[in-house]
Biotite code that builds the C-alpha atoms (Angstrom):
import biotite.structure as struc

atoms = struc.array([
    struc.Atom([-64.831, 22.351, 171.315], chain_id="A", res_id=1, res_name="MET", atom_name="CA", element="C"),
    struc.Atom([-65.233, 26.018, 170.492], chain_id="A", res_id=2, res_name="HIS", atom_name="CA", element="C"),
    struc.Atom([-67.413, 28.504, 172.371], chain_id="A", res_id=3, res_name="PRO", atom_name="CA", element="C"),
    struc.Atom([-70.601, 29.639, 170.664], chain_id="A", res_id=4, res_name="LYS", atom_name="CA", element="C"),
    struc.Atom([-71.877, 33.209, 170.751], chain_id="A", res_id=5, res_name="ASP", atom_name="CA", element="C"),
    struc.Atom([-75.626, 33.296, 171.320], chain_id="A", res_id=6, res_name="SER", atom_name="CA", element="C"),
    struc.Atom([-75.634, 36.939, 170.263], chain_id="A", res_id=7, res_name="ARG", atom_name="CA", element="C"),
    struc.Atom([-73.649, 38.640, 167.529], chain_id="A", res_id=8, res_name="SER", atom_name="CA", element="C"),
    struc.Atom([-69.953, 39.112, 168.217], chain_id="A", res_id=9, res_name="ASN", atom_name="CA", element="C"),
    struc.Atom([-69.782, 41.812, 165.536], chain_id="A", res_id=10, res_name="ASP", atom_name="CA", element="C"),
    struc.Atom([-68.298, 44.734, 167.438], chain_id="A", res_id=11, res_name="LEU", atom_name="CA", element="C"),
    struc.Atom([-69.469, 47.234, 164.861], chain_id="A", res_id=12, res_name="SER", atom_name="CA", element="C"),
    struc.Atom([-73.042, 45.999, 165.188], chain_id="A", res_id=13, res_name="ALA", atom_name="CA", element="C"),
    struc.Atom([-72.958, 46.024, 168.966], chain_id="A", res_id=14, res_name="LEU", atom_name="CA", element="C"),
    struc.Atom([-71.099, 49.234, 169.545], chain_id="A", res_id=15, res_name="HIS", atom_name="CA", element="C"),
    struc.Atom([-71.649, 51.649, 166.686], chain_id="A", res_id=16, res_name="SER", atom_name="CA", element="C"),
    struc.Atom([-72.597, 55.118, 167.797], chain_id="A", res_id=17, res_name="SER", atom_name="CA", element="C"),
    struc.Atom([-76.192, 56.221, 167.268], chain_id="A", res_id=18, res_name="THR", atom_name="CA", element="C"),
    struc.Atom([-76.493, 58.029, 163.939], chain_id="A", res_id=19, res_name="THR", atom_name="CA", element="C"),
    struc.Atom([-79.008, 60.633, 162.860], chain_id="A", res_id=20, res_name="LYS", atom_name="CA", element="C"),
    struc.Atom([-78.828, 59.863, 159.148], chain_id="A", res_id=21, res_name="ASN", atom_name="CA", element="C"),
    struc.Atom([-77.003, 57.662, 156.673], chain_id="A", res_id=22, res_name="ALA", atom_name="CA", element="C"),
    struc.Atom([-74.252, 60.196, 156.074], chain_id="A", res_id=23, res_name="THR", atom_name="CA", element="C"),
    struc.Atom([-73.169, 60.405, 159.731], chain_id="A", res_id=24, res_name="ASP", atom_name="CA", element="C"),
    struc.Atom([-69.897, 58.607, 160.551], chain_id="A", res_id=25, res_name="PRO", atom_name="CA", element="C"),
    struc.Atom([-70.038, 55.313, 162.449], chain_id="A", res_id=26, res_name="VAL", atom_name="CA", element="C"),
    struc.Atom([-67.518, 54.974, 165.295], chain_id="A", res_id=27, res_name="HIS", atom_name="CA", element="C"),
    struc.Atom([-66.479, 51.444, 166.240], chain_id="A", res_id=28, res_name="VAL", atom_name="CA", element="C"),
    struc.Atom([-64.827, 50.876, 169.604], chain_id="A", res_id=29, res_name="LEU", atom_name="CA", element="C"),
    struc.Atom([-61.637, 48.825, 169.650], chain_id="A", res_id=30, res_name="SER", atom_name="CA", element="C"),
    struc.Atom([-61.633, 45.705, 171.850], chain_id="A", res_id=31, res_name="PRO", atom_name="CA", element="C"),
    struc.Atom([-60.556, 46.566, 175.381], chain_id="A", res_id=32, res_name="TYR", atom_name="CA", element="C"),
    struc.Atom([-60.268, 42.934, 176.442], chain_id="A", res_id=33, res_name="VAL", atom_name="CA", element="C"),
    struc.Atom([-58.902, 40.743, 173.661], chain_id="A", res_id=34, res_name="ASP", atom_name="CA", element="C"),
    struc.Atom([-58.367, 37.003, 174.163], chain_id="A", res_id=35, res_name="ALA", atom_name="CA", element="C"),
    struc.Atom([-57.191, 35.204, 171.047], chain_id="A", res_id=36, res_name="ASP", atom_name="CA", element="C"),
    struc.Atom([-57.293, 31.402, 170.813], chain_id="A", res_id=37, res_name="ALA", atom_name="CA", element="C"),
    struc.Atom([-56.635, 31.032, 174.540], chain_id="A", res_id=38, res_name="VAL", atom_name="CA", element="C"),
    struc.Atom([-56.444, 27.524, 175.963], chain_id="A", res_id=39, res_name="SER", atom_name="CA", element="C"),
    struc.Atom([-55.264, 26.108, 179.276], chain_id="A", res_id=40, res_name="VAL", atom_name="CA", element="C"),
    struc.Atom([-53.930, 22.612, 179.882], chain_id="A", res_id=41, res_name="THR", atom_name="CA", element="C"),
    struc.Atom([-52.704, 21.232, 183.216], chain_id="A", res_id=42, res_name="ALA", atom_name="CA", element="C"),
    struc.Atom([-51.221, 17.768, 183.705], chain_id="A", res_id=43, res_name="ASN", atom_name="CA", element="C"),
    struc.Atom([-52.475, 16.756, 180.270], chain_id="A", res_id=44, res_name="ASP", atom_name="CA", element="C"),
    struc.Atom([-56.025, 17.783, 181.198], chain_id="A", res_id=45, res_name="ALA", atom_name="CA", element="C"),
    struc.Atom([-57.711, 20.388, 178.992], chain_id="A", res_id=46, res_name="LEU", atom_name="CA", element="C"),
    struc.Atom([-59.182, 22.952, 181.374], chain_id="A", res_id=47, res_name="LEU", atom_name="CA", element="C"),
    struc.Atom([-60.117, 25.483, 178.706], chain_id="A", res_id=48, res_name="LEU", atom_name="CA", element="C"),
    struc.Atom([-60.506, 24.671, 175.018], chain_id="A", res_id=49, res_name="PRO", atom_name="CA", element="C"),
    struc.Atom([-59.240, 27.287, 172.524], chain_id="A", res_id=50, res_name="PRO", atom_name="CA", element="C"),
    struc.Atom([-61.401, 30.342, 173.093], chain_id="A", res_id=51, res_name="THR", atom_name="CA", element="C"),
    struc.Atom([-61.489, 33.726, 171.420], chain_id="A", res_id=52, res_name="THR", atom_name="CA", element="C"),
    struc.Atom([-63.262, 36.622, 173.119], chain_id="A", res_id=53, res_name="LEU", atom_name="CA", element="C"),
    struc.Atom([-63.369, 40.354, 172.527], chain_id="A", res_id=54, res_name="GLN", atom_name="CA", element="C"),
    struc.Atom([-65.103, 42.903, 174.734], chain_id="A", res_id=55, res_name="ALA", atom_name="CA", element="C"),
    struc.Atom([-65.292, 46.667, 174.439], chain_id="A", res_id=56, res_name="VAL", atom_name="CA", element="C"),
    struc.Atom([-65.907, 49.478, 176.942], chain_id="A", res_id=57, res_name="PRO", atom_name="CA", element="C"),
    struc.Atom([-69.507, 49.681, 178.089], chain_id="A", res_id=58, res_name="GLY", atom_name="CA", element="C"),
    struc.Atom([-70.243, 46.016, 177.426], chain_id="A", res_id=59, res_name="GLN", atom_name="CA", element="C"),
    struc.Atom([-71.332, 43.109, 179.620], chain_id="A", res_id=60, res_name="VAL", atom_name="CA", element="C"),
    struc.Atom([-70.298, 39.632, 178.483], chain_id="A", res_id=61, res_name="VAL", atom_name="CA", element="C"),
    struc.Atom([-71.935, 36.606, 180.110], chain_id="A", res_id=62, res_name="ALA", atom_name="CA", element="C"),
    struc.Atom([-69.951, 33.363, 180.128], chain_id="A", res_id=63, res_name="LEU", atom_name="CA", element="C"),
    struc.Atom([-72.299, 30.378, 180.174], chain_id="A", res_id=64, res_name="ARG", atom_name="CA", element="C"),
    struc.Atom([-71.712, 26.657, 180.215], chain_id="A", res_id=65, res_name="GLY", atom_name="CA", element="C"),
    struc.Atom([-71.840, 23.562, 182.392], chain_id="A", res_id=66, res_name="GLU", atom_name="CA", element="C"),
    struc.Atom([-69.568, 22.992, 185.357], chain_id="A", res_id=67, res_name="ASN", atom_name="CA", element="C"),
    struc.Atom([-66.110, 22.162, 184.067], chain_id="A", res_id=68, res_name="GLY", atom_name="CA", element="C"),
    struc.Atom([-66.559, 23.918, 180.742], chain_id="A", res_id=69, res_name="SER", atom_name="CA", element="C"),
    struc.Atom([-63.764, 26.406, 181.498], chain_id="A", res_id=70, res_name="GLY", atom_name="CA", element="C"),
    struc.Atom([-65.558, 29.559, 182.642], chain_id="A", res_id=71, res_name="LYS", atom_name="CA", element="C"),
    struc.Atom([-63.537, 30.085, 185.823], chain_id="A", res_id=72, res_name="THR", atom_name="CA", element="C"),
    struc.Atom([-60.312, 29.075, 184.084], chain_id="A", res_id=73, res_name="THR", atom_name="CA", element="C"),
    struc.Atom([-60.930, 31.725, 181.415], chain_id="A", res_id=74, res_name="LEU", atom_name="CA", element="C"),
    struc.Atom([-61.556, 34.354, 184.086], chain_id="A", res_id=75, res_name="LEU", atom_name="CA", element="C"),
    struc.Atom([-58.347, 33.395, 185.877], chain_id="A", res_id=76, res_name="ARG", atom_name="CA", element="C"),
    struc.Atom([-56.429, 33.720, 182.622], chain_id="A", res_id=77, res_name="ALA", atom_name="CA", element="C"),
    struc.Atom([-58.011, 37.113, 181.909], chain_id="A", res_id=78, res_name="LEU", atom_name="CA", element="C"),
    struc.Atom([-57.046, 38.197, 185.432], chain_id="A", res_id=79, res_name="ALA", atom_name="CA", element="C"),
    struc.Atom([-53.432, 37.115, 184.922], chain_id="A", res_id=80, res_name="GLY", atom_name="CA", element="C"),
    struc.Atom([-53.638, 34.494, 187.637], chain_id="A", res_id=81, res_name="ARG", atom_name="CA", element="C"),
    struc.Atom([-52.783, 31.628, 185.321], chain_id="A", res_id=82, res_name="ILE", atom_name="CA", element="C"),
    struc.Atom([-50.789, 31.623, 182.109], chain_id="A", res_id=83, res_name="LYS", atom_name="CA", element="C"),
    struc.Atom([-52.518, 30.334, 178.976], chain_id="A", res_id=84, res_name="PRO", atom_name="CA", element="C"),
    struc.Atom([-51.012, 27.273, 177.351], chain_id="A", res_id=85, res_name="THR", atom_name="CA", element="C"),
    struc.Atom([-51.794, 28.737, 173.947], chain_id="A", res_id=86, res_name="THR", atom_name="CA", element="C"),
    struc.Atom([-53.046, 32.081, 172.710], chain_id="A", res_id=87, res_name="GLY", atom_name="CA", element="C"),
    struc.Atom([-52.702, 35.656, 173.909], chain_id="A", res_id=88, res_name="THR", atom_name="CA", element="C"),
    struc.Atom([-54.651, 38.031, 176.160], chain_id="A", res_id=89, res_name="ILE", atom_name="CA", element="C"),
    struc.Atom([-54.449, 41.823, 176.076], chain_id="A", res_id=90, res_name="HIS", atom_name="CA", element="C"),
    struc.Atom([-56.195, 44.468, 178.146], chain_id="A", res_id=91, res_name="VAL", atom_name="CA", element="C"),
    struc.Atom([-56.066, 47.983, 176.725], chain_id="A", res_id=92, res_name="SER", atom_name="CA", element="C"),
    struc.Atom([-53.527, 46.731, 174.201], chain_id="A", res_id=93, res_name="GLY", atom_name="CA", element="C"),
    struc.Atom([-51.124, 45.425, 176.848], chain_id="A", res_id=94, res_name="GLN", atom_name="CA", element="C"),
    struc.Atom([-50.417, 41.794, 177.813], chain_id="A", res_id=95, res_name="PRO", atom_name="CA", element="C"),
    struc.Atom([-52.050, 40.824, 181.099], chain_id="A", res_id=96, res_name="VAL", atom_name="CA", element="C"),
    struc.Atom([-49.700, 40.996, 184.070], chain_id="A", res_id=97, res_name="ASN", atom_name="CA", element="C"),
    struc.Atom([-51.132, 40.699, 187.567], chain_id="A", res_id=98, res_name="GLU", atom_name="CA", element="C"),
    struc.Atom([-47.921, 42.169, 189.030], chain_id="A", res_id=99, res_name="ARG", atom_name="CA", element="C"),
    struc.Atom([-48.223, 45.357, 186.981], chain_id="A", res_id=100, res_name="ASP", atom_name="CA", element="C"),
    struc.Atom([-49.755, 48.158, 189.121], chain_id="A", res_id=101, res_name="PRO", atom_name="CA", element="C"),
    struc.Atom([-51.425, 49.682, 186.065], chain_id="A", res_id=102, res_name="GLU", atom_name="CA", element="C"),
    struc.Atom([-53.070, 46.363, 185.224], chain_id="A", res_id=103, res_name="PHE", atom_name="CA", element="C"),
    struc.Atom([-54.301, 45.992, 188.809], chain_id="A", res_id=104, res_name="ARG", atom_name="CA", element="C"),
    struc.Atom([-55.679, 49.529, 188.653], chain_id="A", res_id=105, res_name="ARG", atom_name="CA", element="C"),
    struc.Atom([-57.649, 48.754, 185.529], chain_id="A", res_id=106, res_name="ARG", atom_name="CA", element="C"),
    struc.Atom([-58.924, 45.285, 186.418], chain_id="A", res_id=107, res_name="VAL", atom_name="CA", element="C"),
    struc.Atom([-61.067, 44.270, 189.403], chain_id="A", res_id=108, res_name="ALA", atom_name="CA", element="C"),
    struc.Atom([-61.694, 40.590, 190.069], chain_id="A", res_id=109, res_name="VAL", atom_name="CA", element="C"),
    struc.Atom([-64.059, 38.527, 192.186], chain_id="A", res_id=110, res_name="MET", atom_name="CA", element="C"),
    struc.Atom([-63.285, 34.832, 191.917], chain_id="A", res_id=111, res_name="ILE", atom_name="CA", element="C"),
    struc.Atom([-64.422, 33.559, 195.293], chain_id="A", res_id=112, res_name="GLY", atom_name="CA", element="C"),
    struc.Atom([-65.046, 35.764, 198.307], chain_id="A", res_id=113, res_name="LEU", atom_name="CA", element="C"),
    struc.Atom([-62.491, 38.475, 199.152], chain_id="A", res_id=114, res_name="PRO", atom_name="CA", element="C"),
    struc.Atom([-60.577, 38.207, 202.457], chain_id="A", res_id=115, res_name="PRO", atom_name="CA", element="C"),
    struc.Atom([-62.534, 39.404, 205.496], chain_id="A", res_id=116, res_name="MET", atom_name="CA", element="C"),
    struc.Atom([-61.321, 40.352, 208.974], chain_id="A", res_id=117, res_name="ALA", atom_name="CA", element="C"),
    struc.Atom([-63.295, 39.125, 211.956], chain_id="A", res_id=118, res_name="SER", atom_name="CA", element="C"),
    struc.Atom([-62.767, 42.338, 213.953], chain_id="A", res_id=119, res_name="ASP", atom_name="CA", element="C"),
    struc.Atom([-63.910, 44.814, 211.272], chain_id="A", res_id=120, res_name="LEU", atom_name="CA", element="C"),
    struc.Atom([-67.530, 45.656, 210.556], chain_id="A", res_id=121, res_name="THR", atom_name="CA", element="C"),
    struc.Atom([-69.125, 45.608, 207.125], chain_id="A", res_id=122, res_name="VAL", atom_name="CA", element="C"),
    struc.Atom([-68.799, 49.385, 206.931], chain_id="A", res_id=123, res_name="PHE", atom_name="CA", element="C"),
    struc.Atom([-65.161, 49.242, 208.083], chain_id="A", res_id=124, res_name="ASP", atom_name="CA", element="C"),
    struc.Atom([-64.270, 46.713, 205.382], chain_id="A", res_id=125, res_name="HIS", atom_name="CA", element="C"),
    struc.Atom([-65.863, 48.650, 202.547], chain_id="A", res_id=126, res_name="VAL", atom_name="CA", element="C"),
    struc.Atom([-64.378, 51.930, 203.767], chain_id="A", res_id=127, res_name="ALA", atom_name="CA", element="C"),
    struc.Atom([-60.933, 50.333, 204.018], chain_id="A", res_id=128, res_name="LEU", atom_name="CA", element="C"),
    struc.Atom([-61.039, 49.251, 200.378], chain_id="A", res_id=129, res_name="VAL", atom_name="CA", element="C"),
    struc.Atom([-62.382, 52.634, 199.343], chain_id="A", res_id=130, res_name="SER", atom_name="CA", element="C"),
    struc.Atom([-59.588, 54.415, 201.233], chain_id="A", res_id=131, res_name="SER", atom_name="CA", element="C"),
    struc.Atom([-56.949, 52.753, 199.052], chain_id="A", res_id=132, res_name="THR", atom_name="CA", element="C"),
    struc.Atom([-58.443, 54.447, 195.982], chain_id="A", res_id=133, res_name="TRP", atom_name="CA", element="C"),
    struc.Atom([-60.099, 57.684, 197.133], chain_id="A", res_id=134, res_name="GLU", atom_name="CA", element="C"),
    struc.Atom([-58.022, 60.762, 197.944], chain_id="A", res_id=135, res_name="ARG", atom_name="CA", element="C"),
    struc.Atom([-60.034, 62.375, 200.747], chain_id="A", res_id=136, res_name="SER", atom_name="CA", element="C"),
    struc.Atom([-61.812, 61.067, 203.854], chain_id="A", res_id=137, res_name="PRO", atom_name="CA", element="C"),
    struc.Atom([-65.010, 62.719, 202.660], chain_id="A", res_id=138, res_name="GLY", atom_name="CA", element="C"),
    struc.Atom([-64.855, 60.825, 199.377], chain_id="A", res_id=139, res_name="SER", atom_name="CA", element="C"),
    struc.Atom([-64.178, 57.550, 201.183], chain_id="A", res_id=140, res_name="VAL", atom_name="CA", element="C"),
    struc.Atom([-67.277, 57.901, 203.330], chain_id="A", res_id=141, res_name="GLU", atom_name="CA", element="C"),
    struc.Atom([-69.465, 59.057, 200.442], chain_id="A", res_id=142, res_name="ALA", atom_name="CA", element="C"),
    struc.Atom([-68.404, 56.211, 198.152], chain_id="A", res_id=143, res_name="VAL", atom_name="CA", element="C"),
    struc.Atom([-68.706, 53.667, 200.956], chain_id="A", res_id=144, res_name="THR", atom_name="CA", element="C"),
    struc.Atom([-72.239, 54.732, 201.830], chain_id="A", res_id=145, res_name="ARG", atom_name="CA", element="C"),
    struc.Atom([-73.276, 54.801, 198.177], chain_id="A", res_id=146, res_name="ARG", atom_name="CA", element="C"),
    struc.Atom([-72.088, 51.241, 197.528], chain_id="A", res_id=147, res_name="VAL", atom_name="CA", element="C"),
    struc.Atom([-73.634, 49.920, 200.742], chain_id="A", res_id=148, res_name="LEU", atom_name="CA", element="C"),
    struc.Atom([-76.906, 51.507, 199.648], chain_id="A", res_id=149, res_name="ASP", atom_name="CA", element="C"),
    struc.Atom([-76.625, 50.052, 196.135], chain_id="A", res_id=150, res_name="GLU", atom_name="CA", element="C"),
    struc.Atom([-76.396, 46.547, 197.567], chain_id="A", res_id=151, res_name="PHE", atom_name="CA", element="C"),
    struc.Atom([-78.941, 47.047, 200.346], chain_id="A", res_id=152, res_name="GLY", atom_name="CA", element="C"),
    struc.Atom([-76.301, 46.723, 203.054], chain_id="A", res_id=153, res_name="LEU", atom_name="CA", element="C"),
    struc.Atom([-76.748, 50.030, 204.884], chain_id="A", res_id=154, res_name="THR", atom_name="CA", element="C"),
    struc.Atom([-78.616, 48.491, 207.816], chain_id="A", res_id=155, res_name="GLU", atom_name="CA", element="C"),
    struc.Atom([-75.955, 45.780, 208.114], chain_id="A", res_id=156, res_name="LEU", atom_name="CA", element="C"),
    struc.Atom([-73.041, 48.220, 208.259], chain_id="A", res_id=157, res_name="GLY", atom_name="CA", element="C"),
    struc.Atom([-72.351, 47.684, 211.952], chain_id="A", res_id=158, res_name="THR", atom_name="CA", element="C"),
    struc.Atom([-72.351, 43.878, 211.767], chain_id="A", res_id=159, res_name="ARG", atom_name="CA", element="C"),
    struc.Atom([-69.238, 41.722, 211.702], chain_id="A", res_id=160, res_name="PHE", atom_name="CA", element="C"),
    struc.Atom([-68.734, 39.148, 208.923], chain_id="A", res_id=161, res_name="PRO", atom_name="CA", element="C"),
    struc.Atom([-69.618, 36.196, 211.162], chain_id="A", res_id=162, res_name="HIS", atom_name="CA", element="C"),
    struc.Atom([-72.986, 37.809, 211.898], chain_id="A", res_id=163, res_name="GLU", atom_name="CA", element="C"),
    struc.Atom([-74.066, 37.690, 208.262], chain_id="A", res_id=164, res_name="LEU", atom_name="CA", element="C"),
    struc.Atom([-76.076, 35.012, 206.507], chain_id="A", res_id=165, res_name="SER", atom_name="CA", element="C"),
    struc.Atom([-74.612, 33.169, 203.531], chain_id="A", res_id=166, res_name="SER", atom_name="CA", element="C"),
    struc.Atom([-76.443, 35.383, 201.056], chain_id="A", res_id=167, res_name="GLY", atom_name="CA", element="C"),
    struc.Atom([-75.546, 38.543, 202.954], chain_id="A", res_id=168, res_name="GLN", atom_name="CA", element="C"),
    struc.Atom([-71.895, 37.487, 202.940], chain_id="A", res_id=169, res_name="THR", atom_name="CA", element="C"),
    struc.Atom([-71.996, 37.125, 199.163], chain_id="A", res_id=170, res_name="GLN", atom_name="CA", element="C"),
    struc.Atom([-73.487, 40.609, 198.768], chain_id="A", res_id=171, res_name="VAL", atom_name="CA", element="C"),
    struc.Atom([-70.861, 41.952, 201.170], chain_id="A", res_id=172, res_name="PHE", atom_name="CA", element="C"),
    struc.Atom([-68.131, 40.412, 199.025], chain_id="A", res_id=173, res_name="GLY", atom_name="CA", element="C"),
    struc.Atom([-69.588, 42.059, 195.941], chain_id="A", res_id=174, res_name="LEU", atom_name="CA", element="C"),
    struc.Atom([-69.616, 45.439, 197.690], chain_id="A", res_id=175, res_name="ALA", atom_name="CA", element="C"),
    struc.Atom([-65.904, 45.056, 198.476], chain_id="A", res_id=176, res_name="LEU", atom_name="CA", element="C"),
    struc.Atom([-65.215, 44.711, 194.747], chain_id="A", res_id=177, res_name="VAL", atom_name="CA", element="C"),
    struc.Atom([-67.664, 47.295, 193.422], chain_id="A", res_id=178, res_name="PHE", atom_name="CA", element="C"),
    struc.Atom([-66.482, 50.009, 195.830], chain_id="A", res_id=179, res_name="VAL", atom_name="CA", element="C"),
    struc.Atom([-63.175, 50.401, 193.977], chain_id="A", res_id=180, res_name="ARG", atom_name="CA", element="C"),
    struc.Atom([-62.817, 52.056, 190.570], chain_id="A", res_id=181, res_name="PRO", atom_name="CA", element="C"),
    struc.Atom([-62.154, 49.767, 187.609], chain_id="A", res_id=182, res_name="PHE", atom_name="CA", element="C"),
    struc.Atom([-62.216, 49.670, 183.845], chain_id="A", res_id=183, res_name="GLU", atom_name="CA", element="C"),
    struc.Atom([-62.635, 45.904, 183.630], chain_id="A", res_id=184, res_name="VAL", atom_name="CA", element="C"),
    struc.Atom([-64.580, 43.749, 186.095], chain_id="A", res_id=185, res_name="LEU", atom_name="CA", element="C"),
    struc.Atom([-64.300, 39.955, 186.140], chain_id="A", res_id=186, res_name="LEU", atom_name="CA", element="C"),
    struc.Atom([-66.951, 38.089, 188.145], chain_id="A", res_id=187, res_name="LEU", atom_name="CA", element="C"),
    struc.Atom([-67.249, 34.351, 188.786], chain_id="A", res_id=188, res_name="ASP", atom_name="CA", element="C"),
    struc.Atom([-70.840, 33.309, 189.509], chain_id="A", res_id=189, res_name="GLU", atom_name="CA", element="C"),
    struc.Atom([-71.652, 36.508, 191.424], chain_id="A", res_id=190, res_name="PRO", atom_name="CA", element="C"),
    struc.Atom([-75.252, 35.346, 191.886], chain_id="A", res_id=191, res_name="GLU", atom_name="CA", element="C"),
    struc.Atom([-74.262, 32.531, 194.251], chain_id="A", res_id=192, res_name="GLN", atom_name="CA", element="C"),
    struc.Atom([-76.546, 32.243, 197.292], chain_id="A", res_id=193, res_name="ARG", atom_name="CA", element="C"),
    struc.Atom([-78.520, 35.362, 196.292], chain_id="A", res_id=194, res_name="LEU", atom_name="CA", element="C"),
    struc.Atom([-82.310, 35.528, 196.427], chain_id="A", res_id=195, res_name="ASP", atom_name="CA", element="C"),
    struc.Atom([-84.162, 37.047, 193.439], chain_id="A", res_id=196, res_name="PRO", atom_name="CA", element="C"),
    struc.Atom([-84.252, 40.500, 194.987], chain_id="A", res_id=197, res_name="GLY", atom_name="CA", element="C"),
    struc.Atom([-80.499, 40.526, 195.519], chain_id="A", res_id=198, res_name="ARG", atom_name="CA", element="C"),
    struc.Atom([-79.905, 39.269, 191.981], chain_id="A", res_id=199, res_name="VAL", atom_name="CA", element="C"),
    struc.Atom([-81.878, 42.259, 190.756], chain_id="A", res_id=200, res_name="GLU", atom_name="CA", element="C"),
    struc.Atom([-79.741, 44.593, 192.892], chain_id="A", res_id=201, res_name="LEU", atom_name="CA", element="C"),
    struc.Atom([-76.624, 43.007, 191.414], chain_id="A", res_id=202, res_name="LEU", atom_name="CA", element="C"),
    struc.Atom([-77.966, 43.394, 187.874], chain_id="A", res_id=203, res_name="ALA", atom_name="CA", element="C"),
    struc.Atom([-78.837, 47.032, 188.472], chain_id="A", res_id=204, res_name="HIS", atom_name="CA", element="C"),
    struc.Atom([-75.357, 47.750, 189.843], chain_id="A", res_id=205, res_name="THR", atom_name="CA", element="C"),
    struc.Atom([-73.653, 45.959, 186.951], chain_id="A", res_id=206, res_name="MET", atom_name="CA", element="C"),
    struc.Atom([-75.691, 47.989, 184.471], chain_id="A", res_id=207, res_name="LEU", atom_name="CA", element="C"),
    struc.Atom([-74.765, 51.225, 186.228], chain_id="A", res_id=208, res_name="SER", atom_name="CA", element="C"),
    struc.Atom([-71.068, 50.389, 185.852], chain_id="A", res_id=209, res_name="ARG", atom_name="CA", element="C"),
    struc.Atom([-71.610, 49.417, 182.228], chain_id="A", res_id=210, res_name="ARG", atom_name="CA", element="C"),
    struc.Atom([-73.263, 52.793, 181.630], chain_id="A", res_id=211, res_name="ALA", atom_name="CA", element="C"),
    struc.Atom([-70.151, 54.432, 183.098], chain_id="A", res_id=212, res_name="ALA", atom_name="CA", element="C"),
    struc.Atom([-68.018, 52.660, 180.471], chain_id="A", res_id=213, res_name="GLY", atom_name="CA", element="C"),
    struc.Atom([-66.776, 49.563, 182.291], chain_id="A", res_id=214, res_name="ALA", atom_name="CA", element="C"),
    struc.Atom([-66.202, 46.241, 180.564], chain_id="A", res_id=215, res_name="THR", atom_name="CA", element="C"),
    struc.Atom([-67.768, 43.432, 182.616], chain_id="A", res_id=216, res_name="ILE", atom_name="CA", element="C"),
    struc.Atom([-67.206, 39.726, 182.001], chain_id="A", res_id=217, res_name="ILE", atom_name="CA", element="C"),
    struc.Atom([-69.239, 37.463, 184.279], chain_id="A", res_id=218, res_name="ALA", atom_name="CA", element="C"),
    struc.Atom([-69.458, 33.689, 184.459], chain_id="A", res_id=219, res_name="ALA", atom_name="CA", element="C"),
    struc.Atom([-72.973, 32.824, 185.534], chain_id="A", res_id=220, res_name="THR", atom_name="CA", element="C"),
    struc.Atom([-75.475, 29.983, 185.783], chain_id="A", res_id=221, res_name="HIS", atom_name="CA", element="C"),
    struc.Atom([-78.292, 32.507, 186.203], chain_id="A", res_id=222, res_name="SER", atom_name="CA", element="C"),
    struc.Atom([-80.398, 33.018, 183.098], chain_id="A", res_id=223, res_name="SER", atom_name="CA", element="C"),
    struc.Atom([-82.054, 35.912, 184.891], chain_id="A", res_id=224, res_name="THR", atom_name="CA", element="C"),
    struc.Atom([-78.762, 37.737, 185.425], chain_id="A", res_id=225, res_name="LEU", atom_name="CA", element="C"),
    struc.Atom([-77.515, 37.002, 181.916], chain_id="A", res_id=226, res_name="ALA", atom_name="CA", element="C"),
    struc.Atom([-80.757, 38.084, 180.254], chain_id="A", res_id=227, res_name="ASP", atom_name="CA", element="C"),
    struc.Atom([-80.933, 41.201, 182.395], chain_id="A", res_id=228, res_name="ARG", atom_name="CA", element="C"),
    struc.Atom([-77.375, 42.436, 181.843], chain_id="A", res_id=229, res_name="THR", atom_name="CA", element="C"),
    struc.Atom([-75.532, 40.781, 178.958], chain_id="A", res_id=230, res_name="ALA", atom_name="CA", element="C"),
    struc.Atom([-74.886, 42.434, 175.604], chain_id="A", res_id=231, res_name="ASP", atom_name="CA", element="C"),
    struc.Atom([-73.103, 39.279, 174.493], chain_id="A", res_id=232, res_name="LEU", atom_name="CA", element="C"),
    struc.Atom([-73.355, 35.698, 175.736], chain_id="A", res_id=233, res_name="THR", atom_name="CA", element="C"),
    struc.Atom([-70.522, 33.235, 175.108], chain_id="A", res_id=234, res_name="VAL", atom_name="CA", element="C"),
    struc.Atom([-71.265, 29.584, 175.823], chain_id="A", res_id=235, res_name="THR", atom_name="CA", element="C"),
    struc.Atom([-68.285, 27.369, 176.527], chain_id="A", res_id=236, res_name="LEU", atom_name="CA", element="C"),
    struc.Atom([-68.606, 23.696, 175.610], chain_id="A", res_id=237, res_name="GLY", atom_name="CA", element="C"),
    struc.Atom([-67.812, 20.782, 177.867], chain_id="A", res_id=238, res_name="THR", atom_name="CA", element="C"),
    struc.Atom([-64.811, 18.620, 177.159], chain_id="A", res_id=239, res_name="HIS", atom_name="CA", element="C"),
    struc.Atom([-63.706, 15.118, 178.038], chain_id="A", res_id=240, res_name="ALA", atom_name="CA", element="C"),
])
């Protein structure tokens, strides 16, 4: 079964530059994430039917579909965590390779919660991730505080992970991913356990990264999040 696009997958229609008159040139962005006829089979079970997906800089793609339709499997393949049985995947024109430092620099992934240390506070965790990317202590603190504020976590900065509620833990995990720079962001059901207000915070933060030029591909069961953020929605079909 093939995925269906609920919005146009015409890159020129989605990502032409704004023109002042008919004689102005139209600039079409090349796909930054390009998955061509990708499928995944394990032990004779079809986990992901052949799927083609293209996404460009400054675009949010929502992956929709029932449980078992292949959304997480596609994200894992895009992240280089599993090898497709058929098809090819390229990011910035290069084959995906999770062991390549340049690929890891470009691509941030949240499939499940990130690791958390019981003896570090929320602020400590976010600052630690930030410190691996920022060059100065001042930048680390500034970026850390900005991301905590974006996700409404400032007042929880001194808490330890075990002192957070389920929803707060999910937001904390998102902050650990969003605090680092990326060109591509892969999210698996980021709305899990979030109340409507937190979903809105997540949507706002995703849109801010899209405006900065990031490519975001998110599997979601939330119509609210998809409607709020997605430029393109791809629905994966169920399979036997």
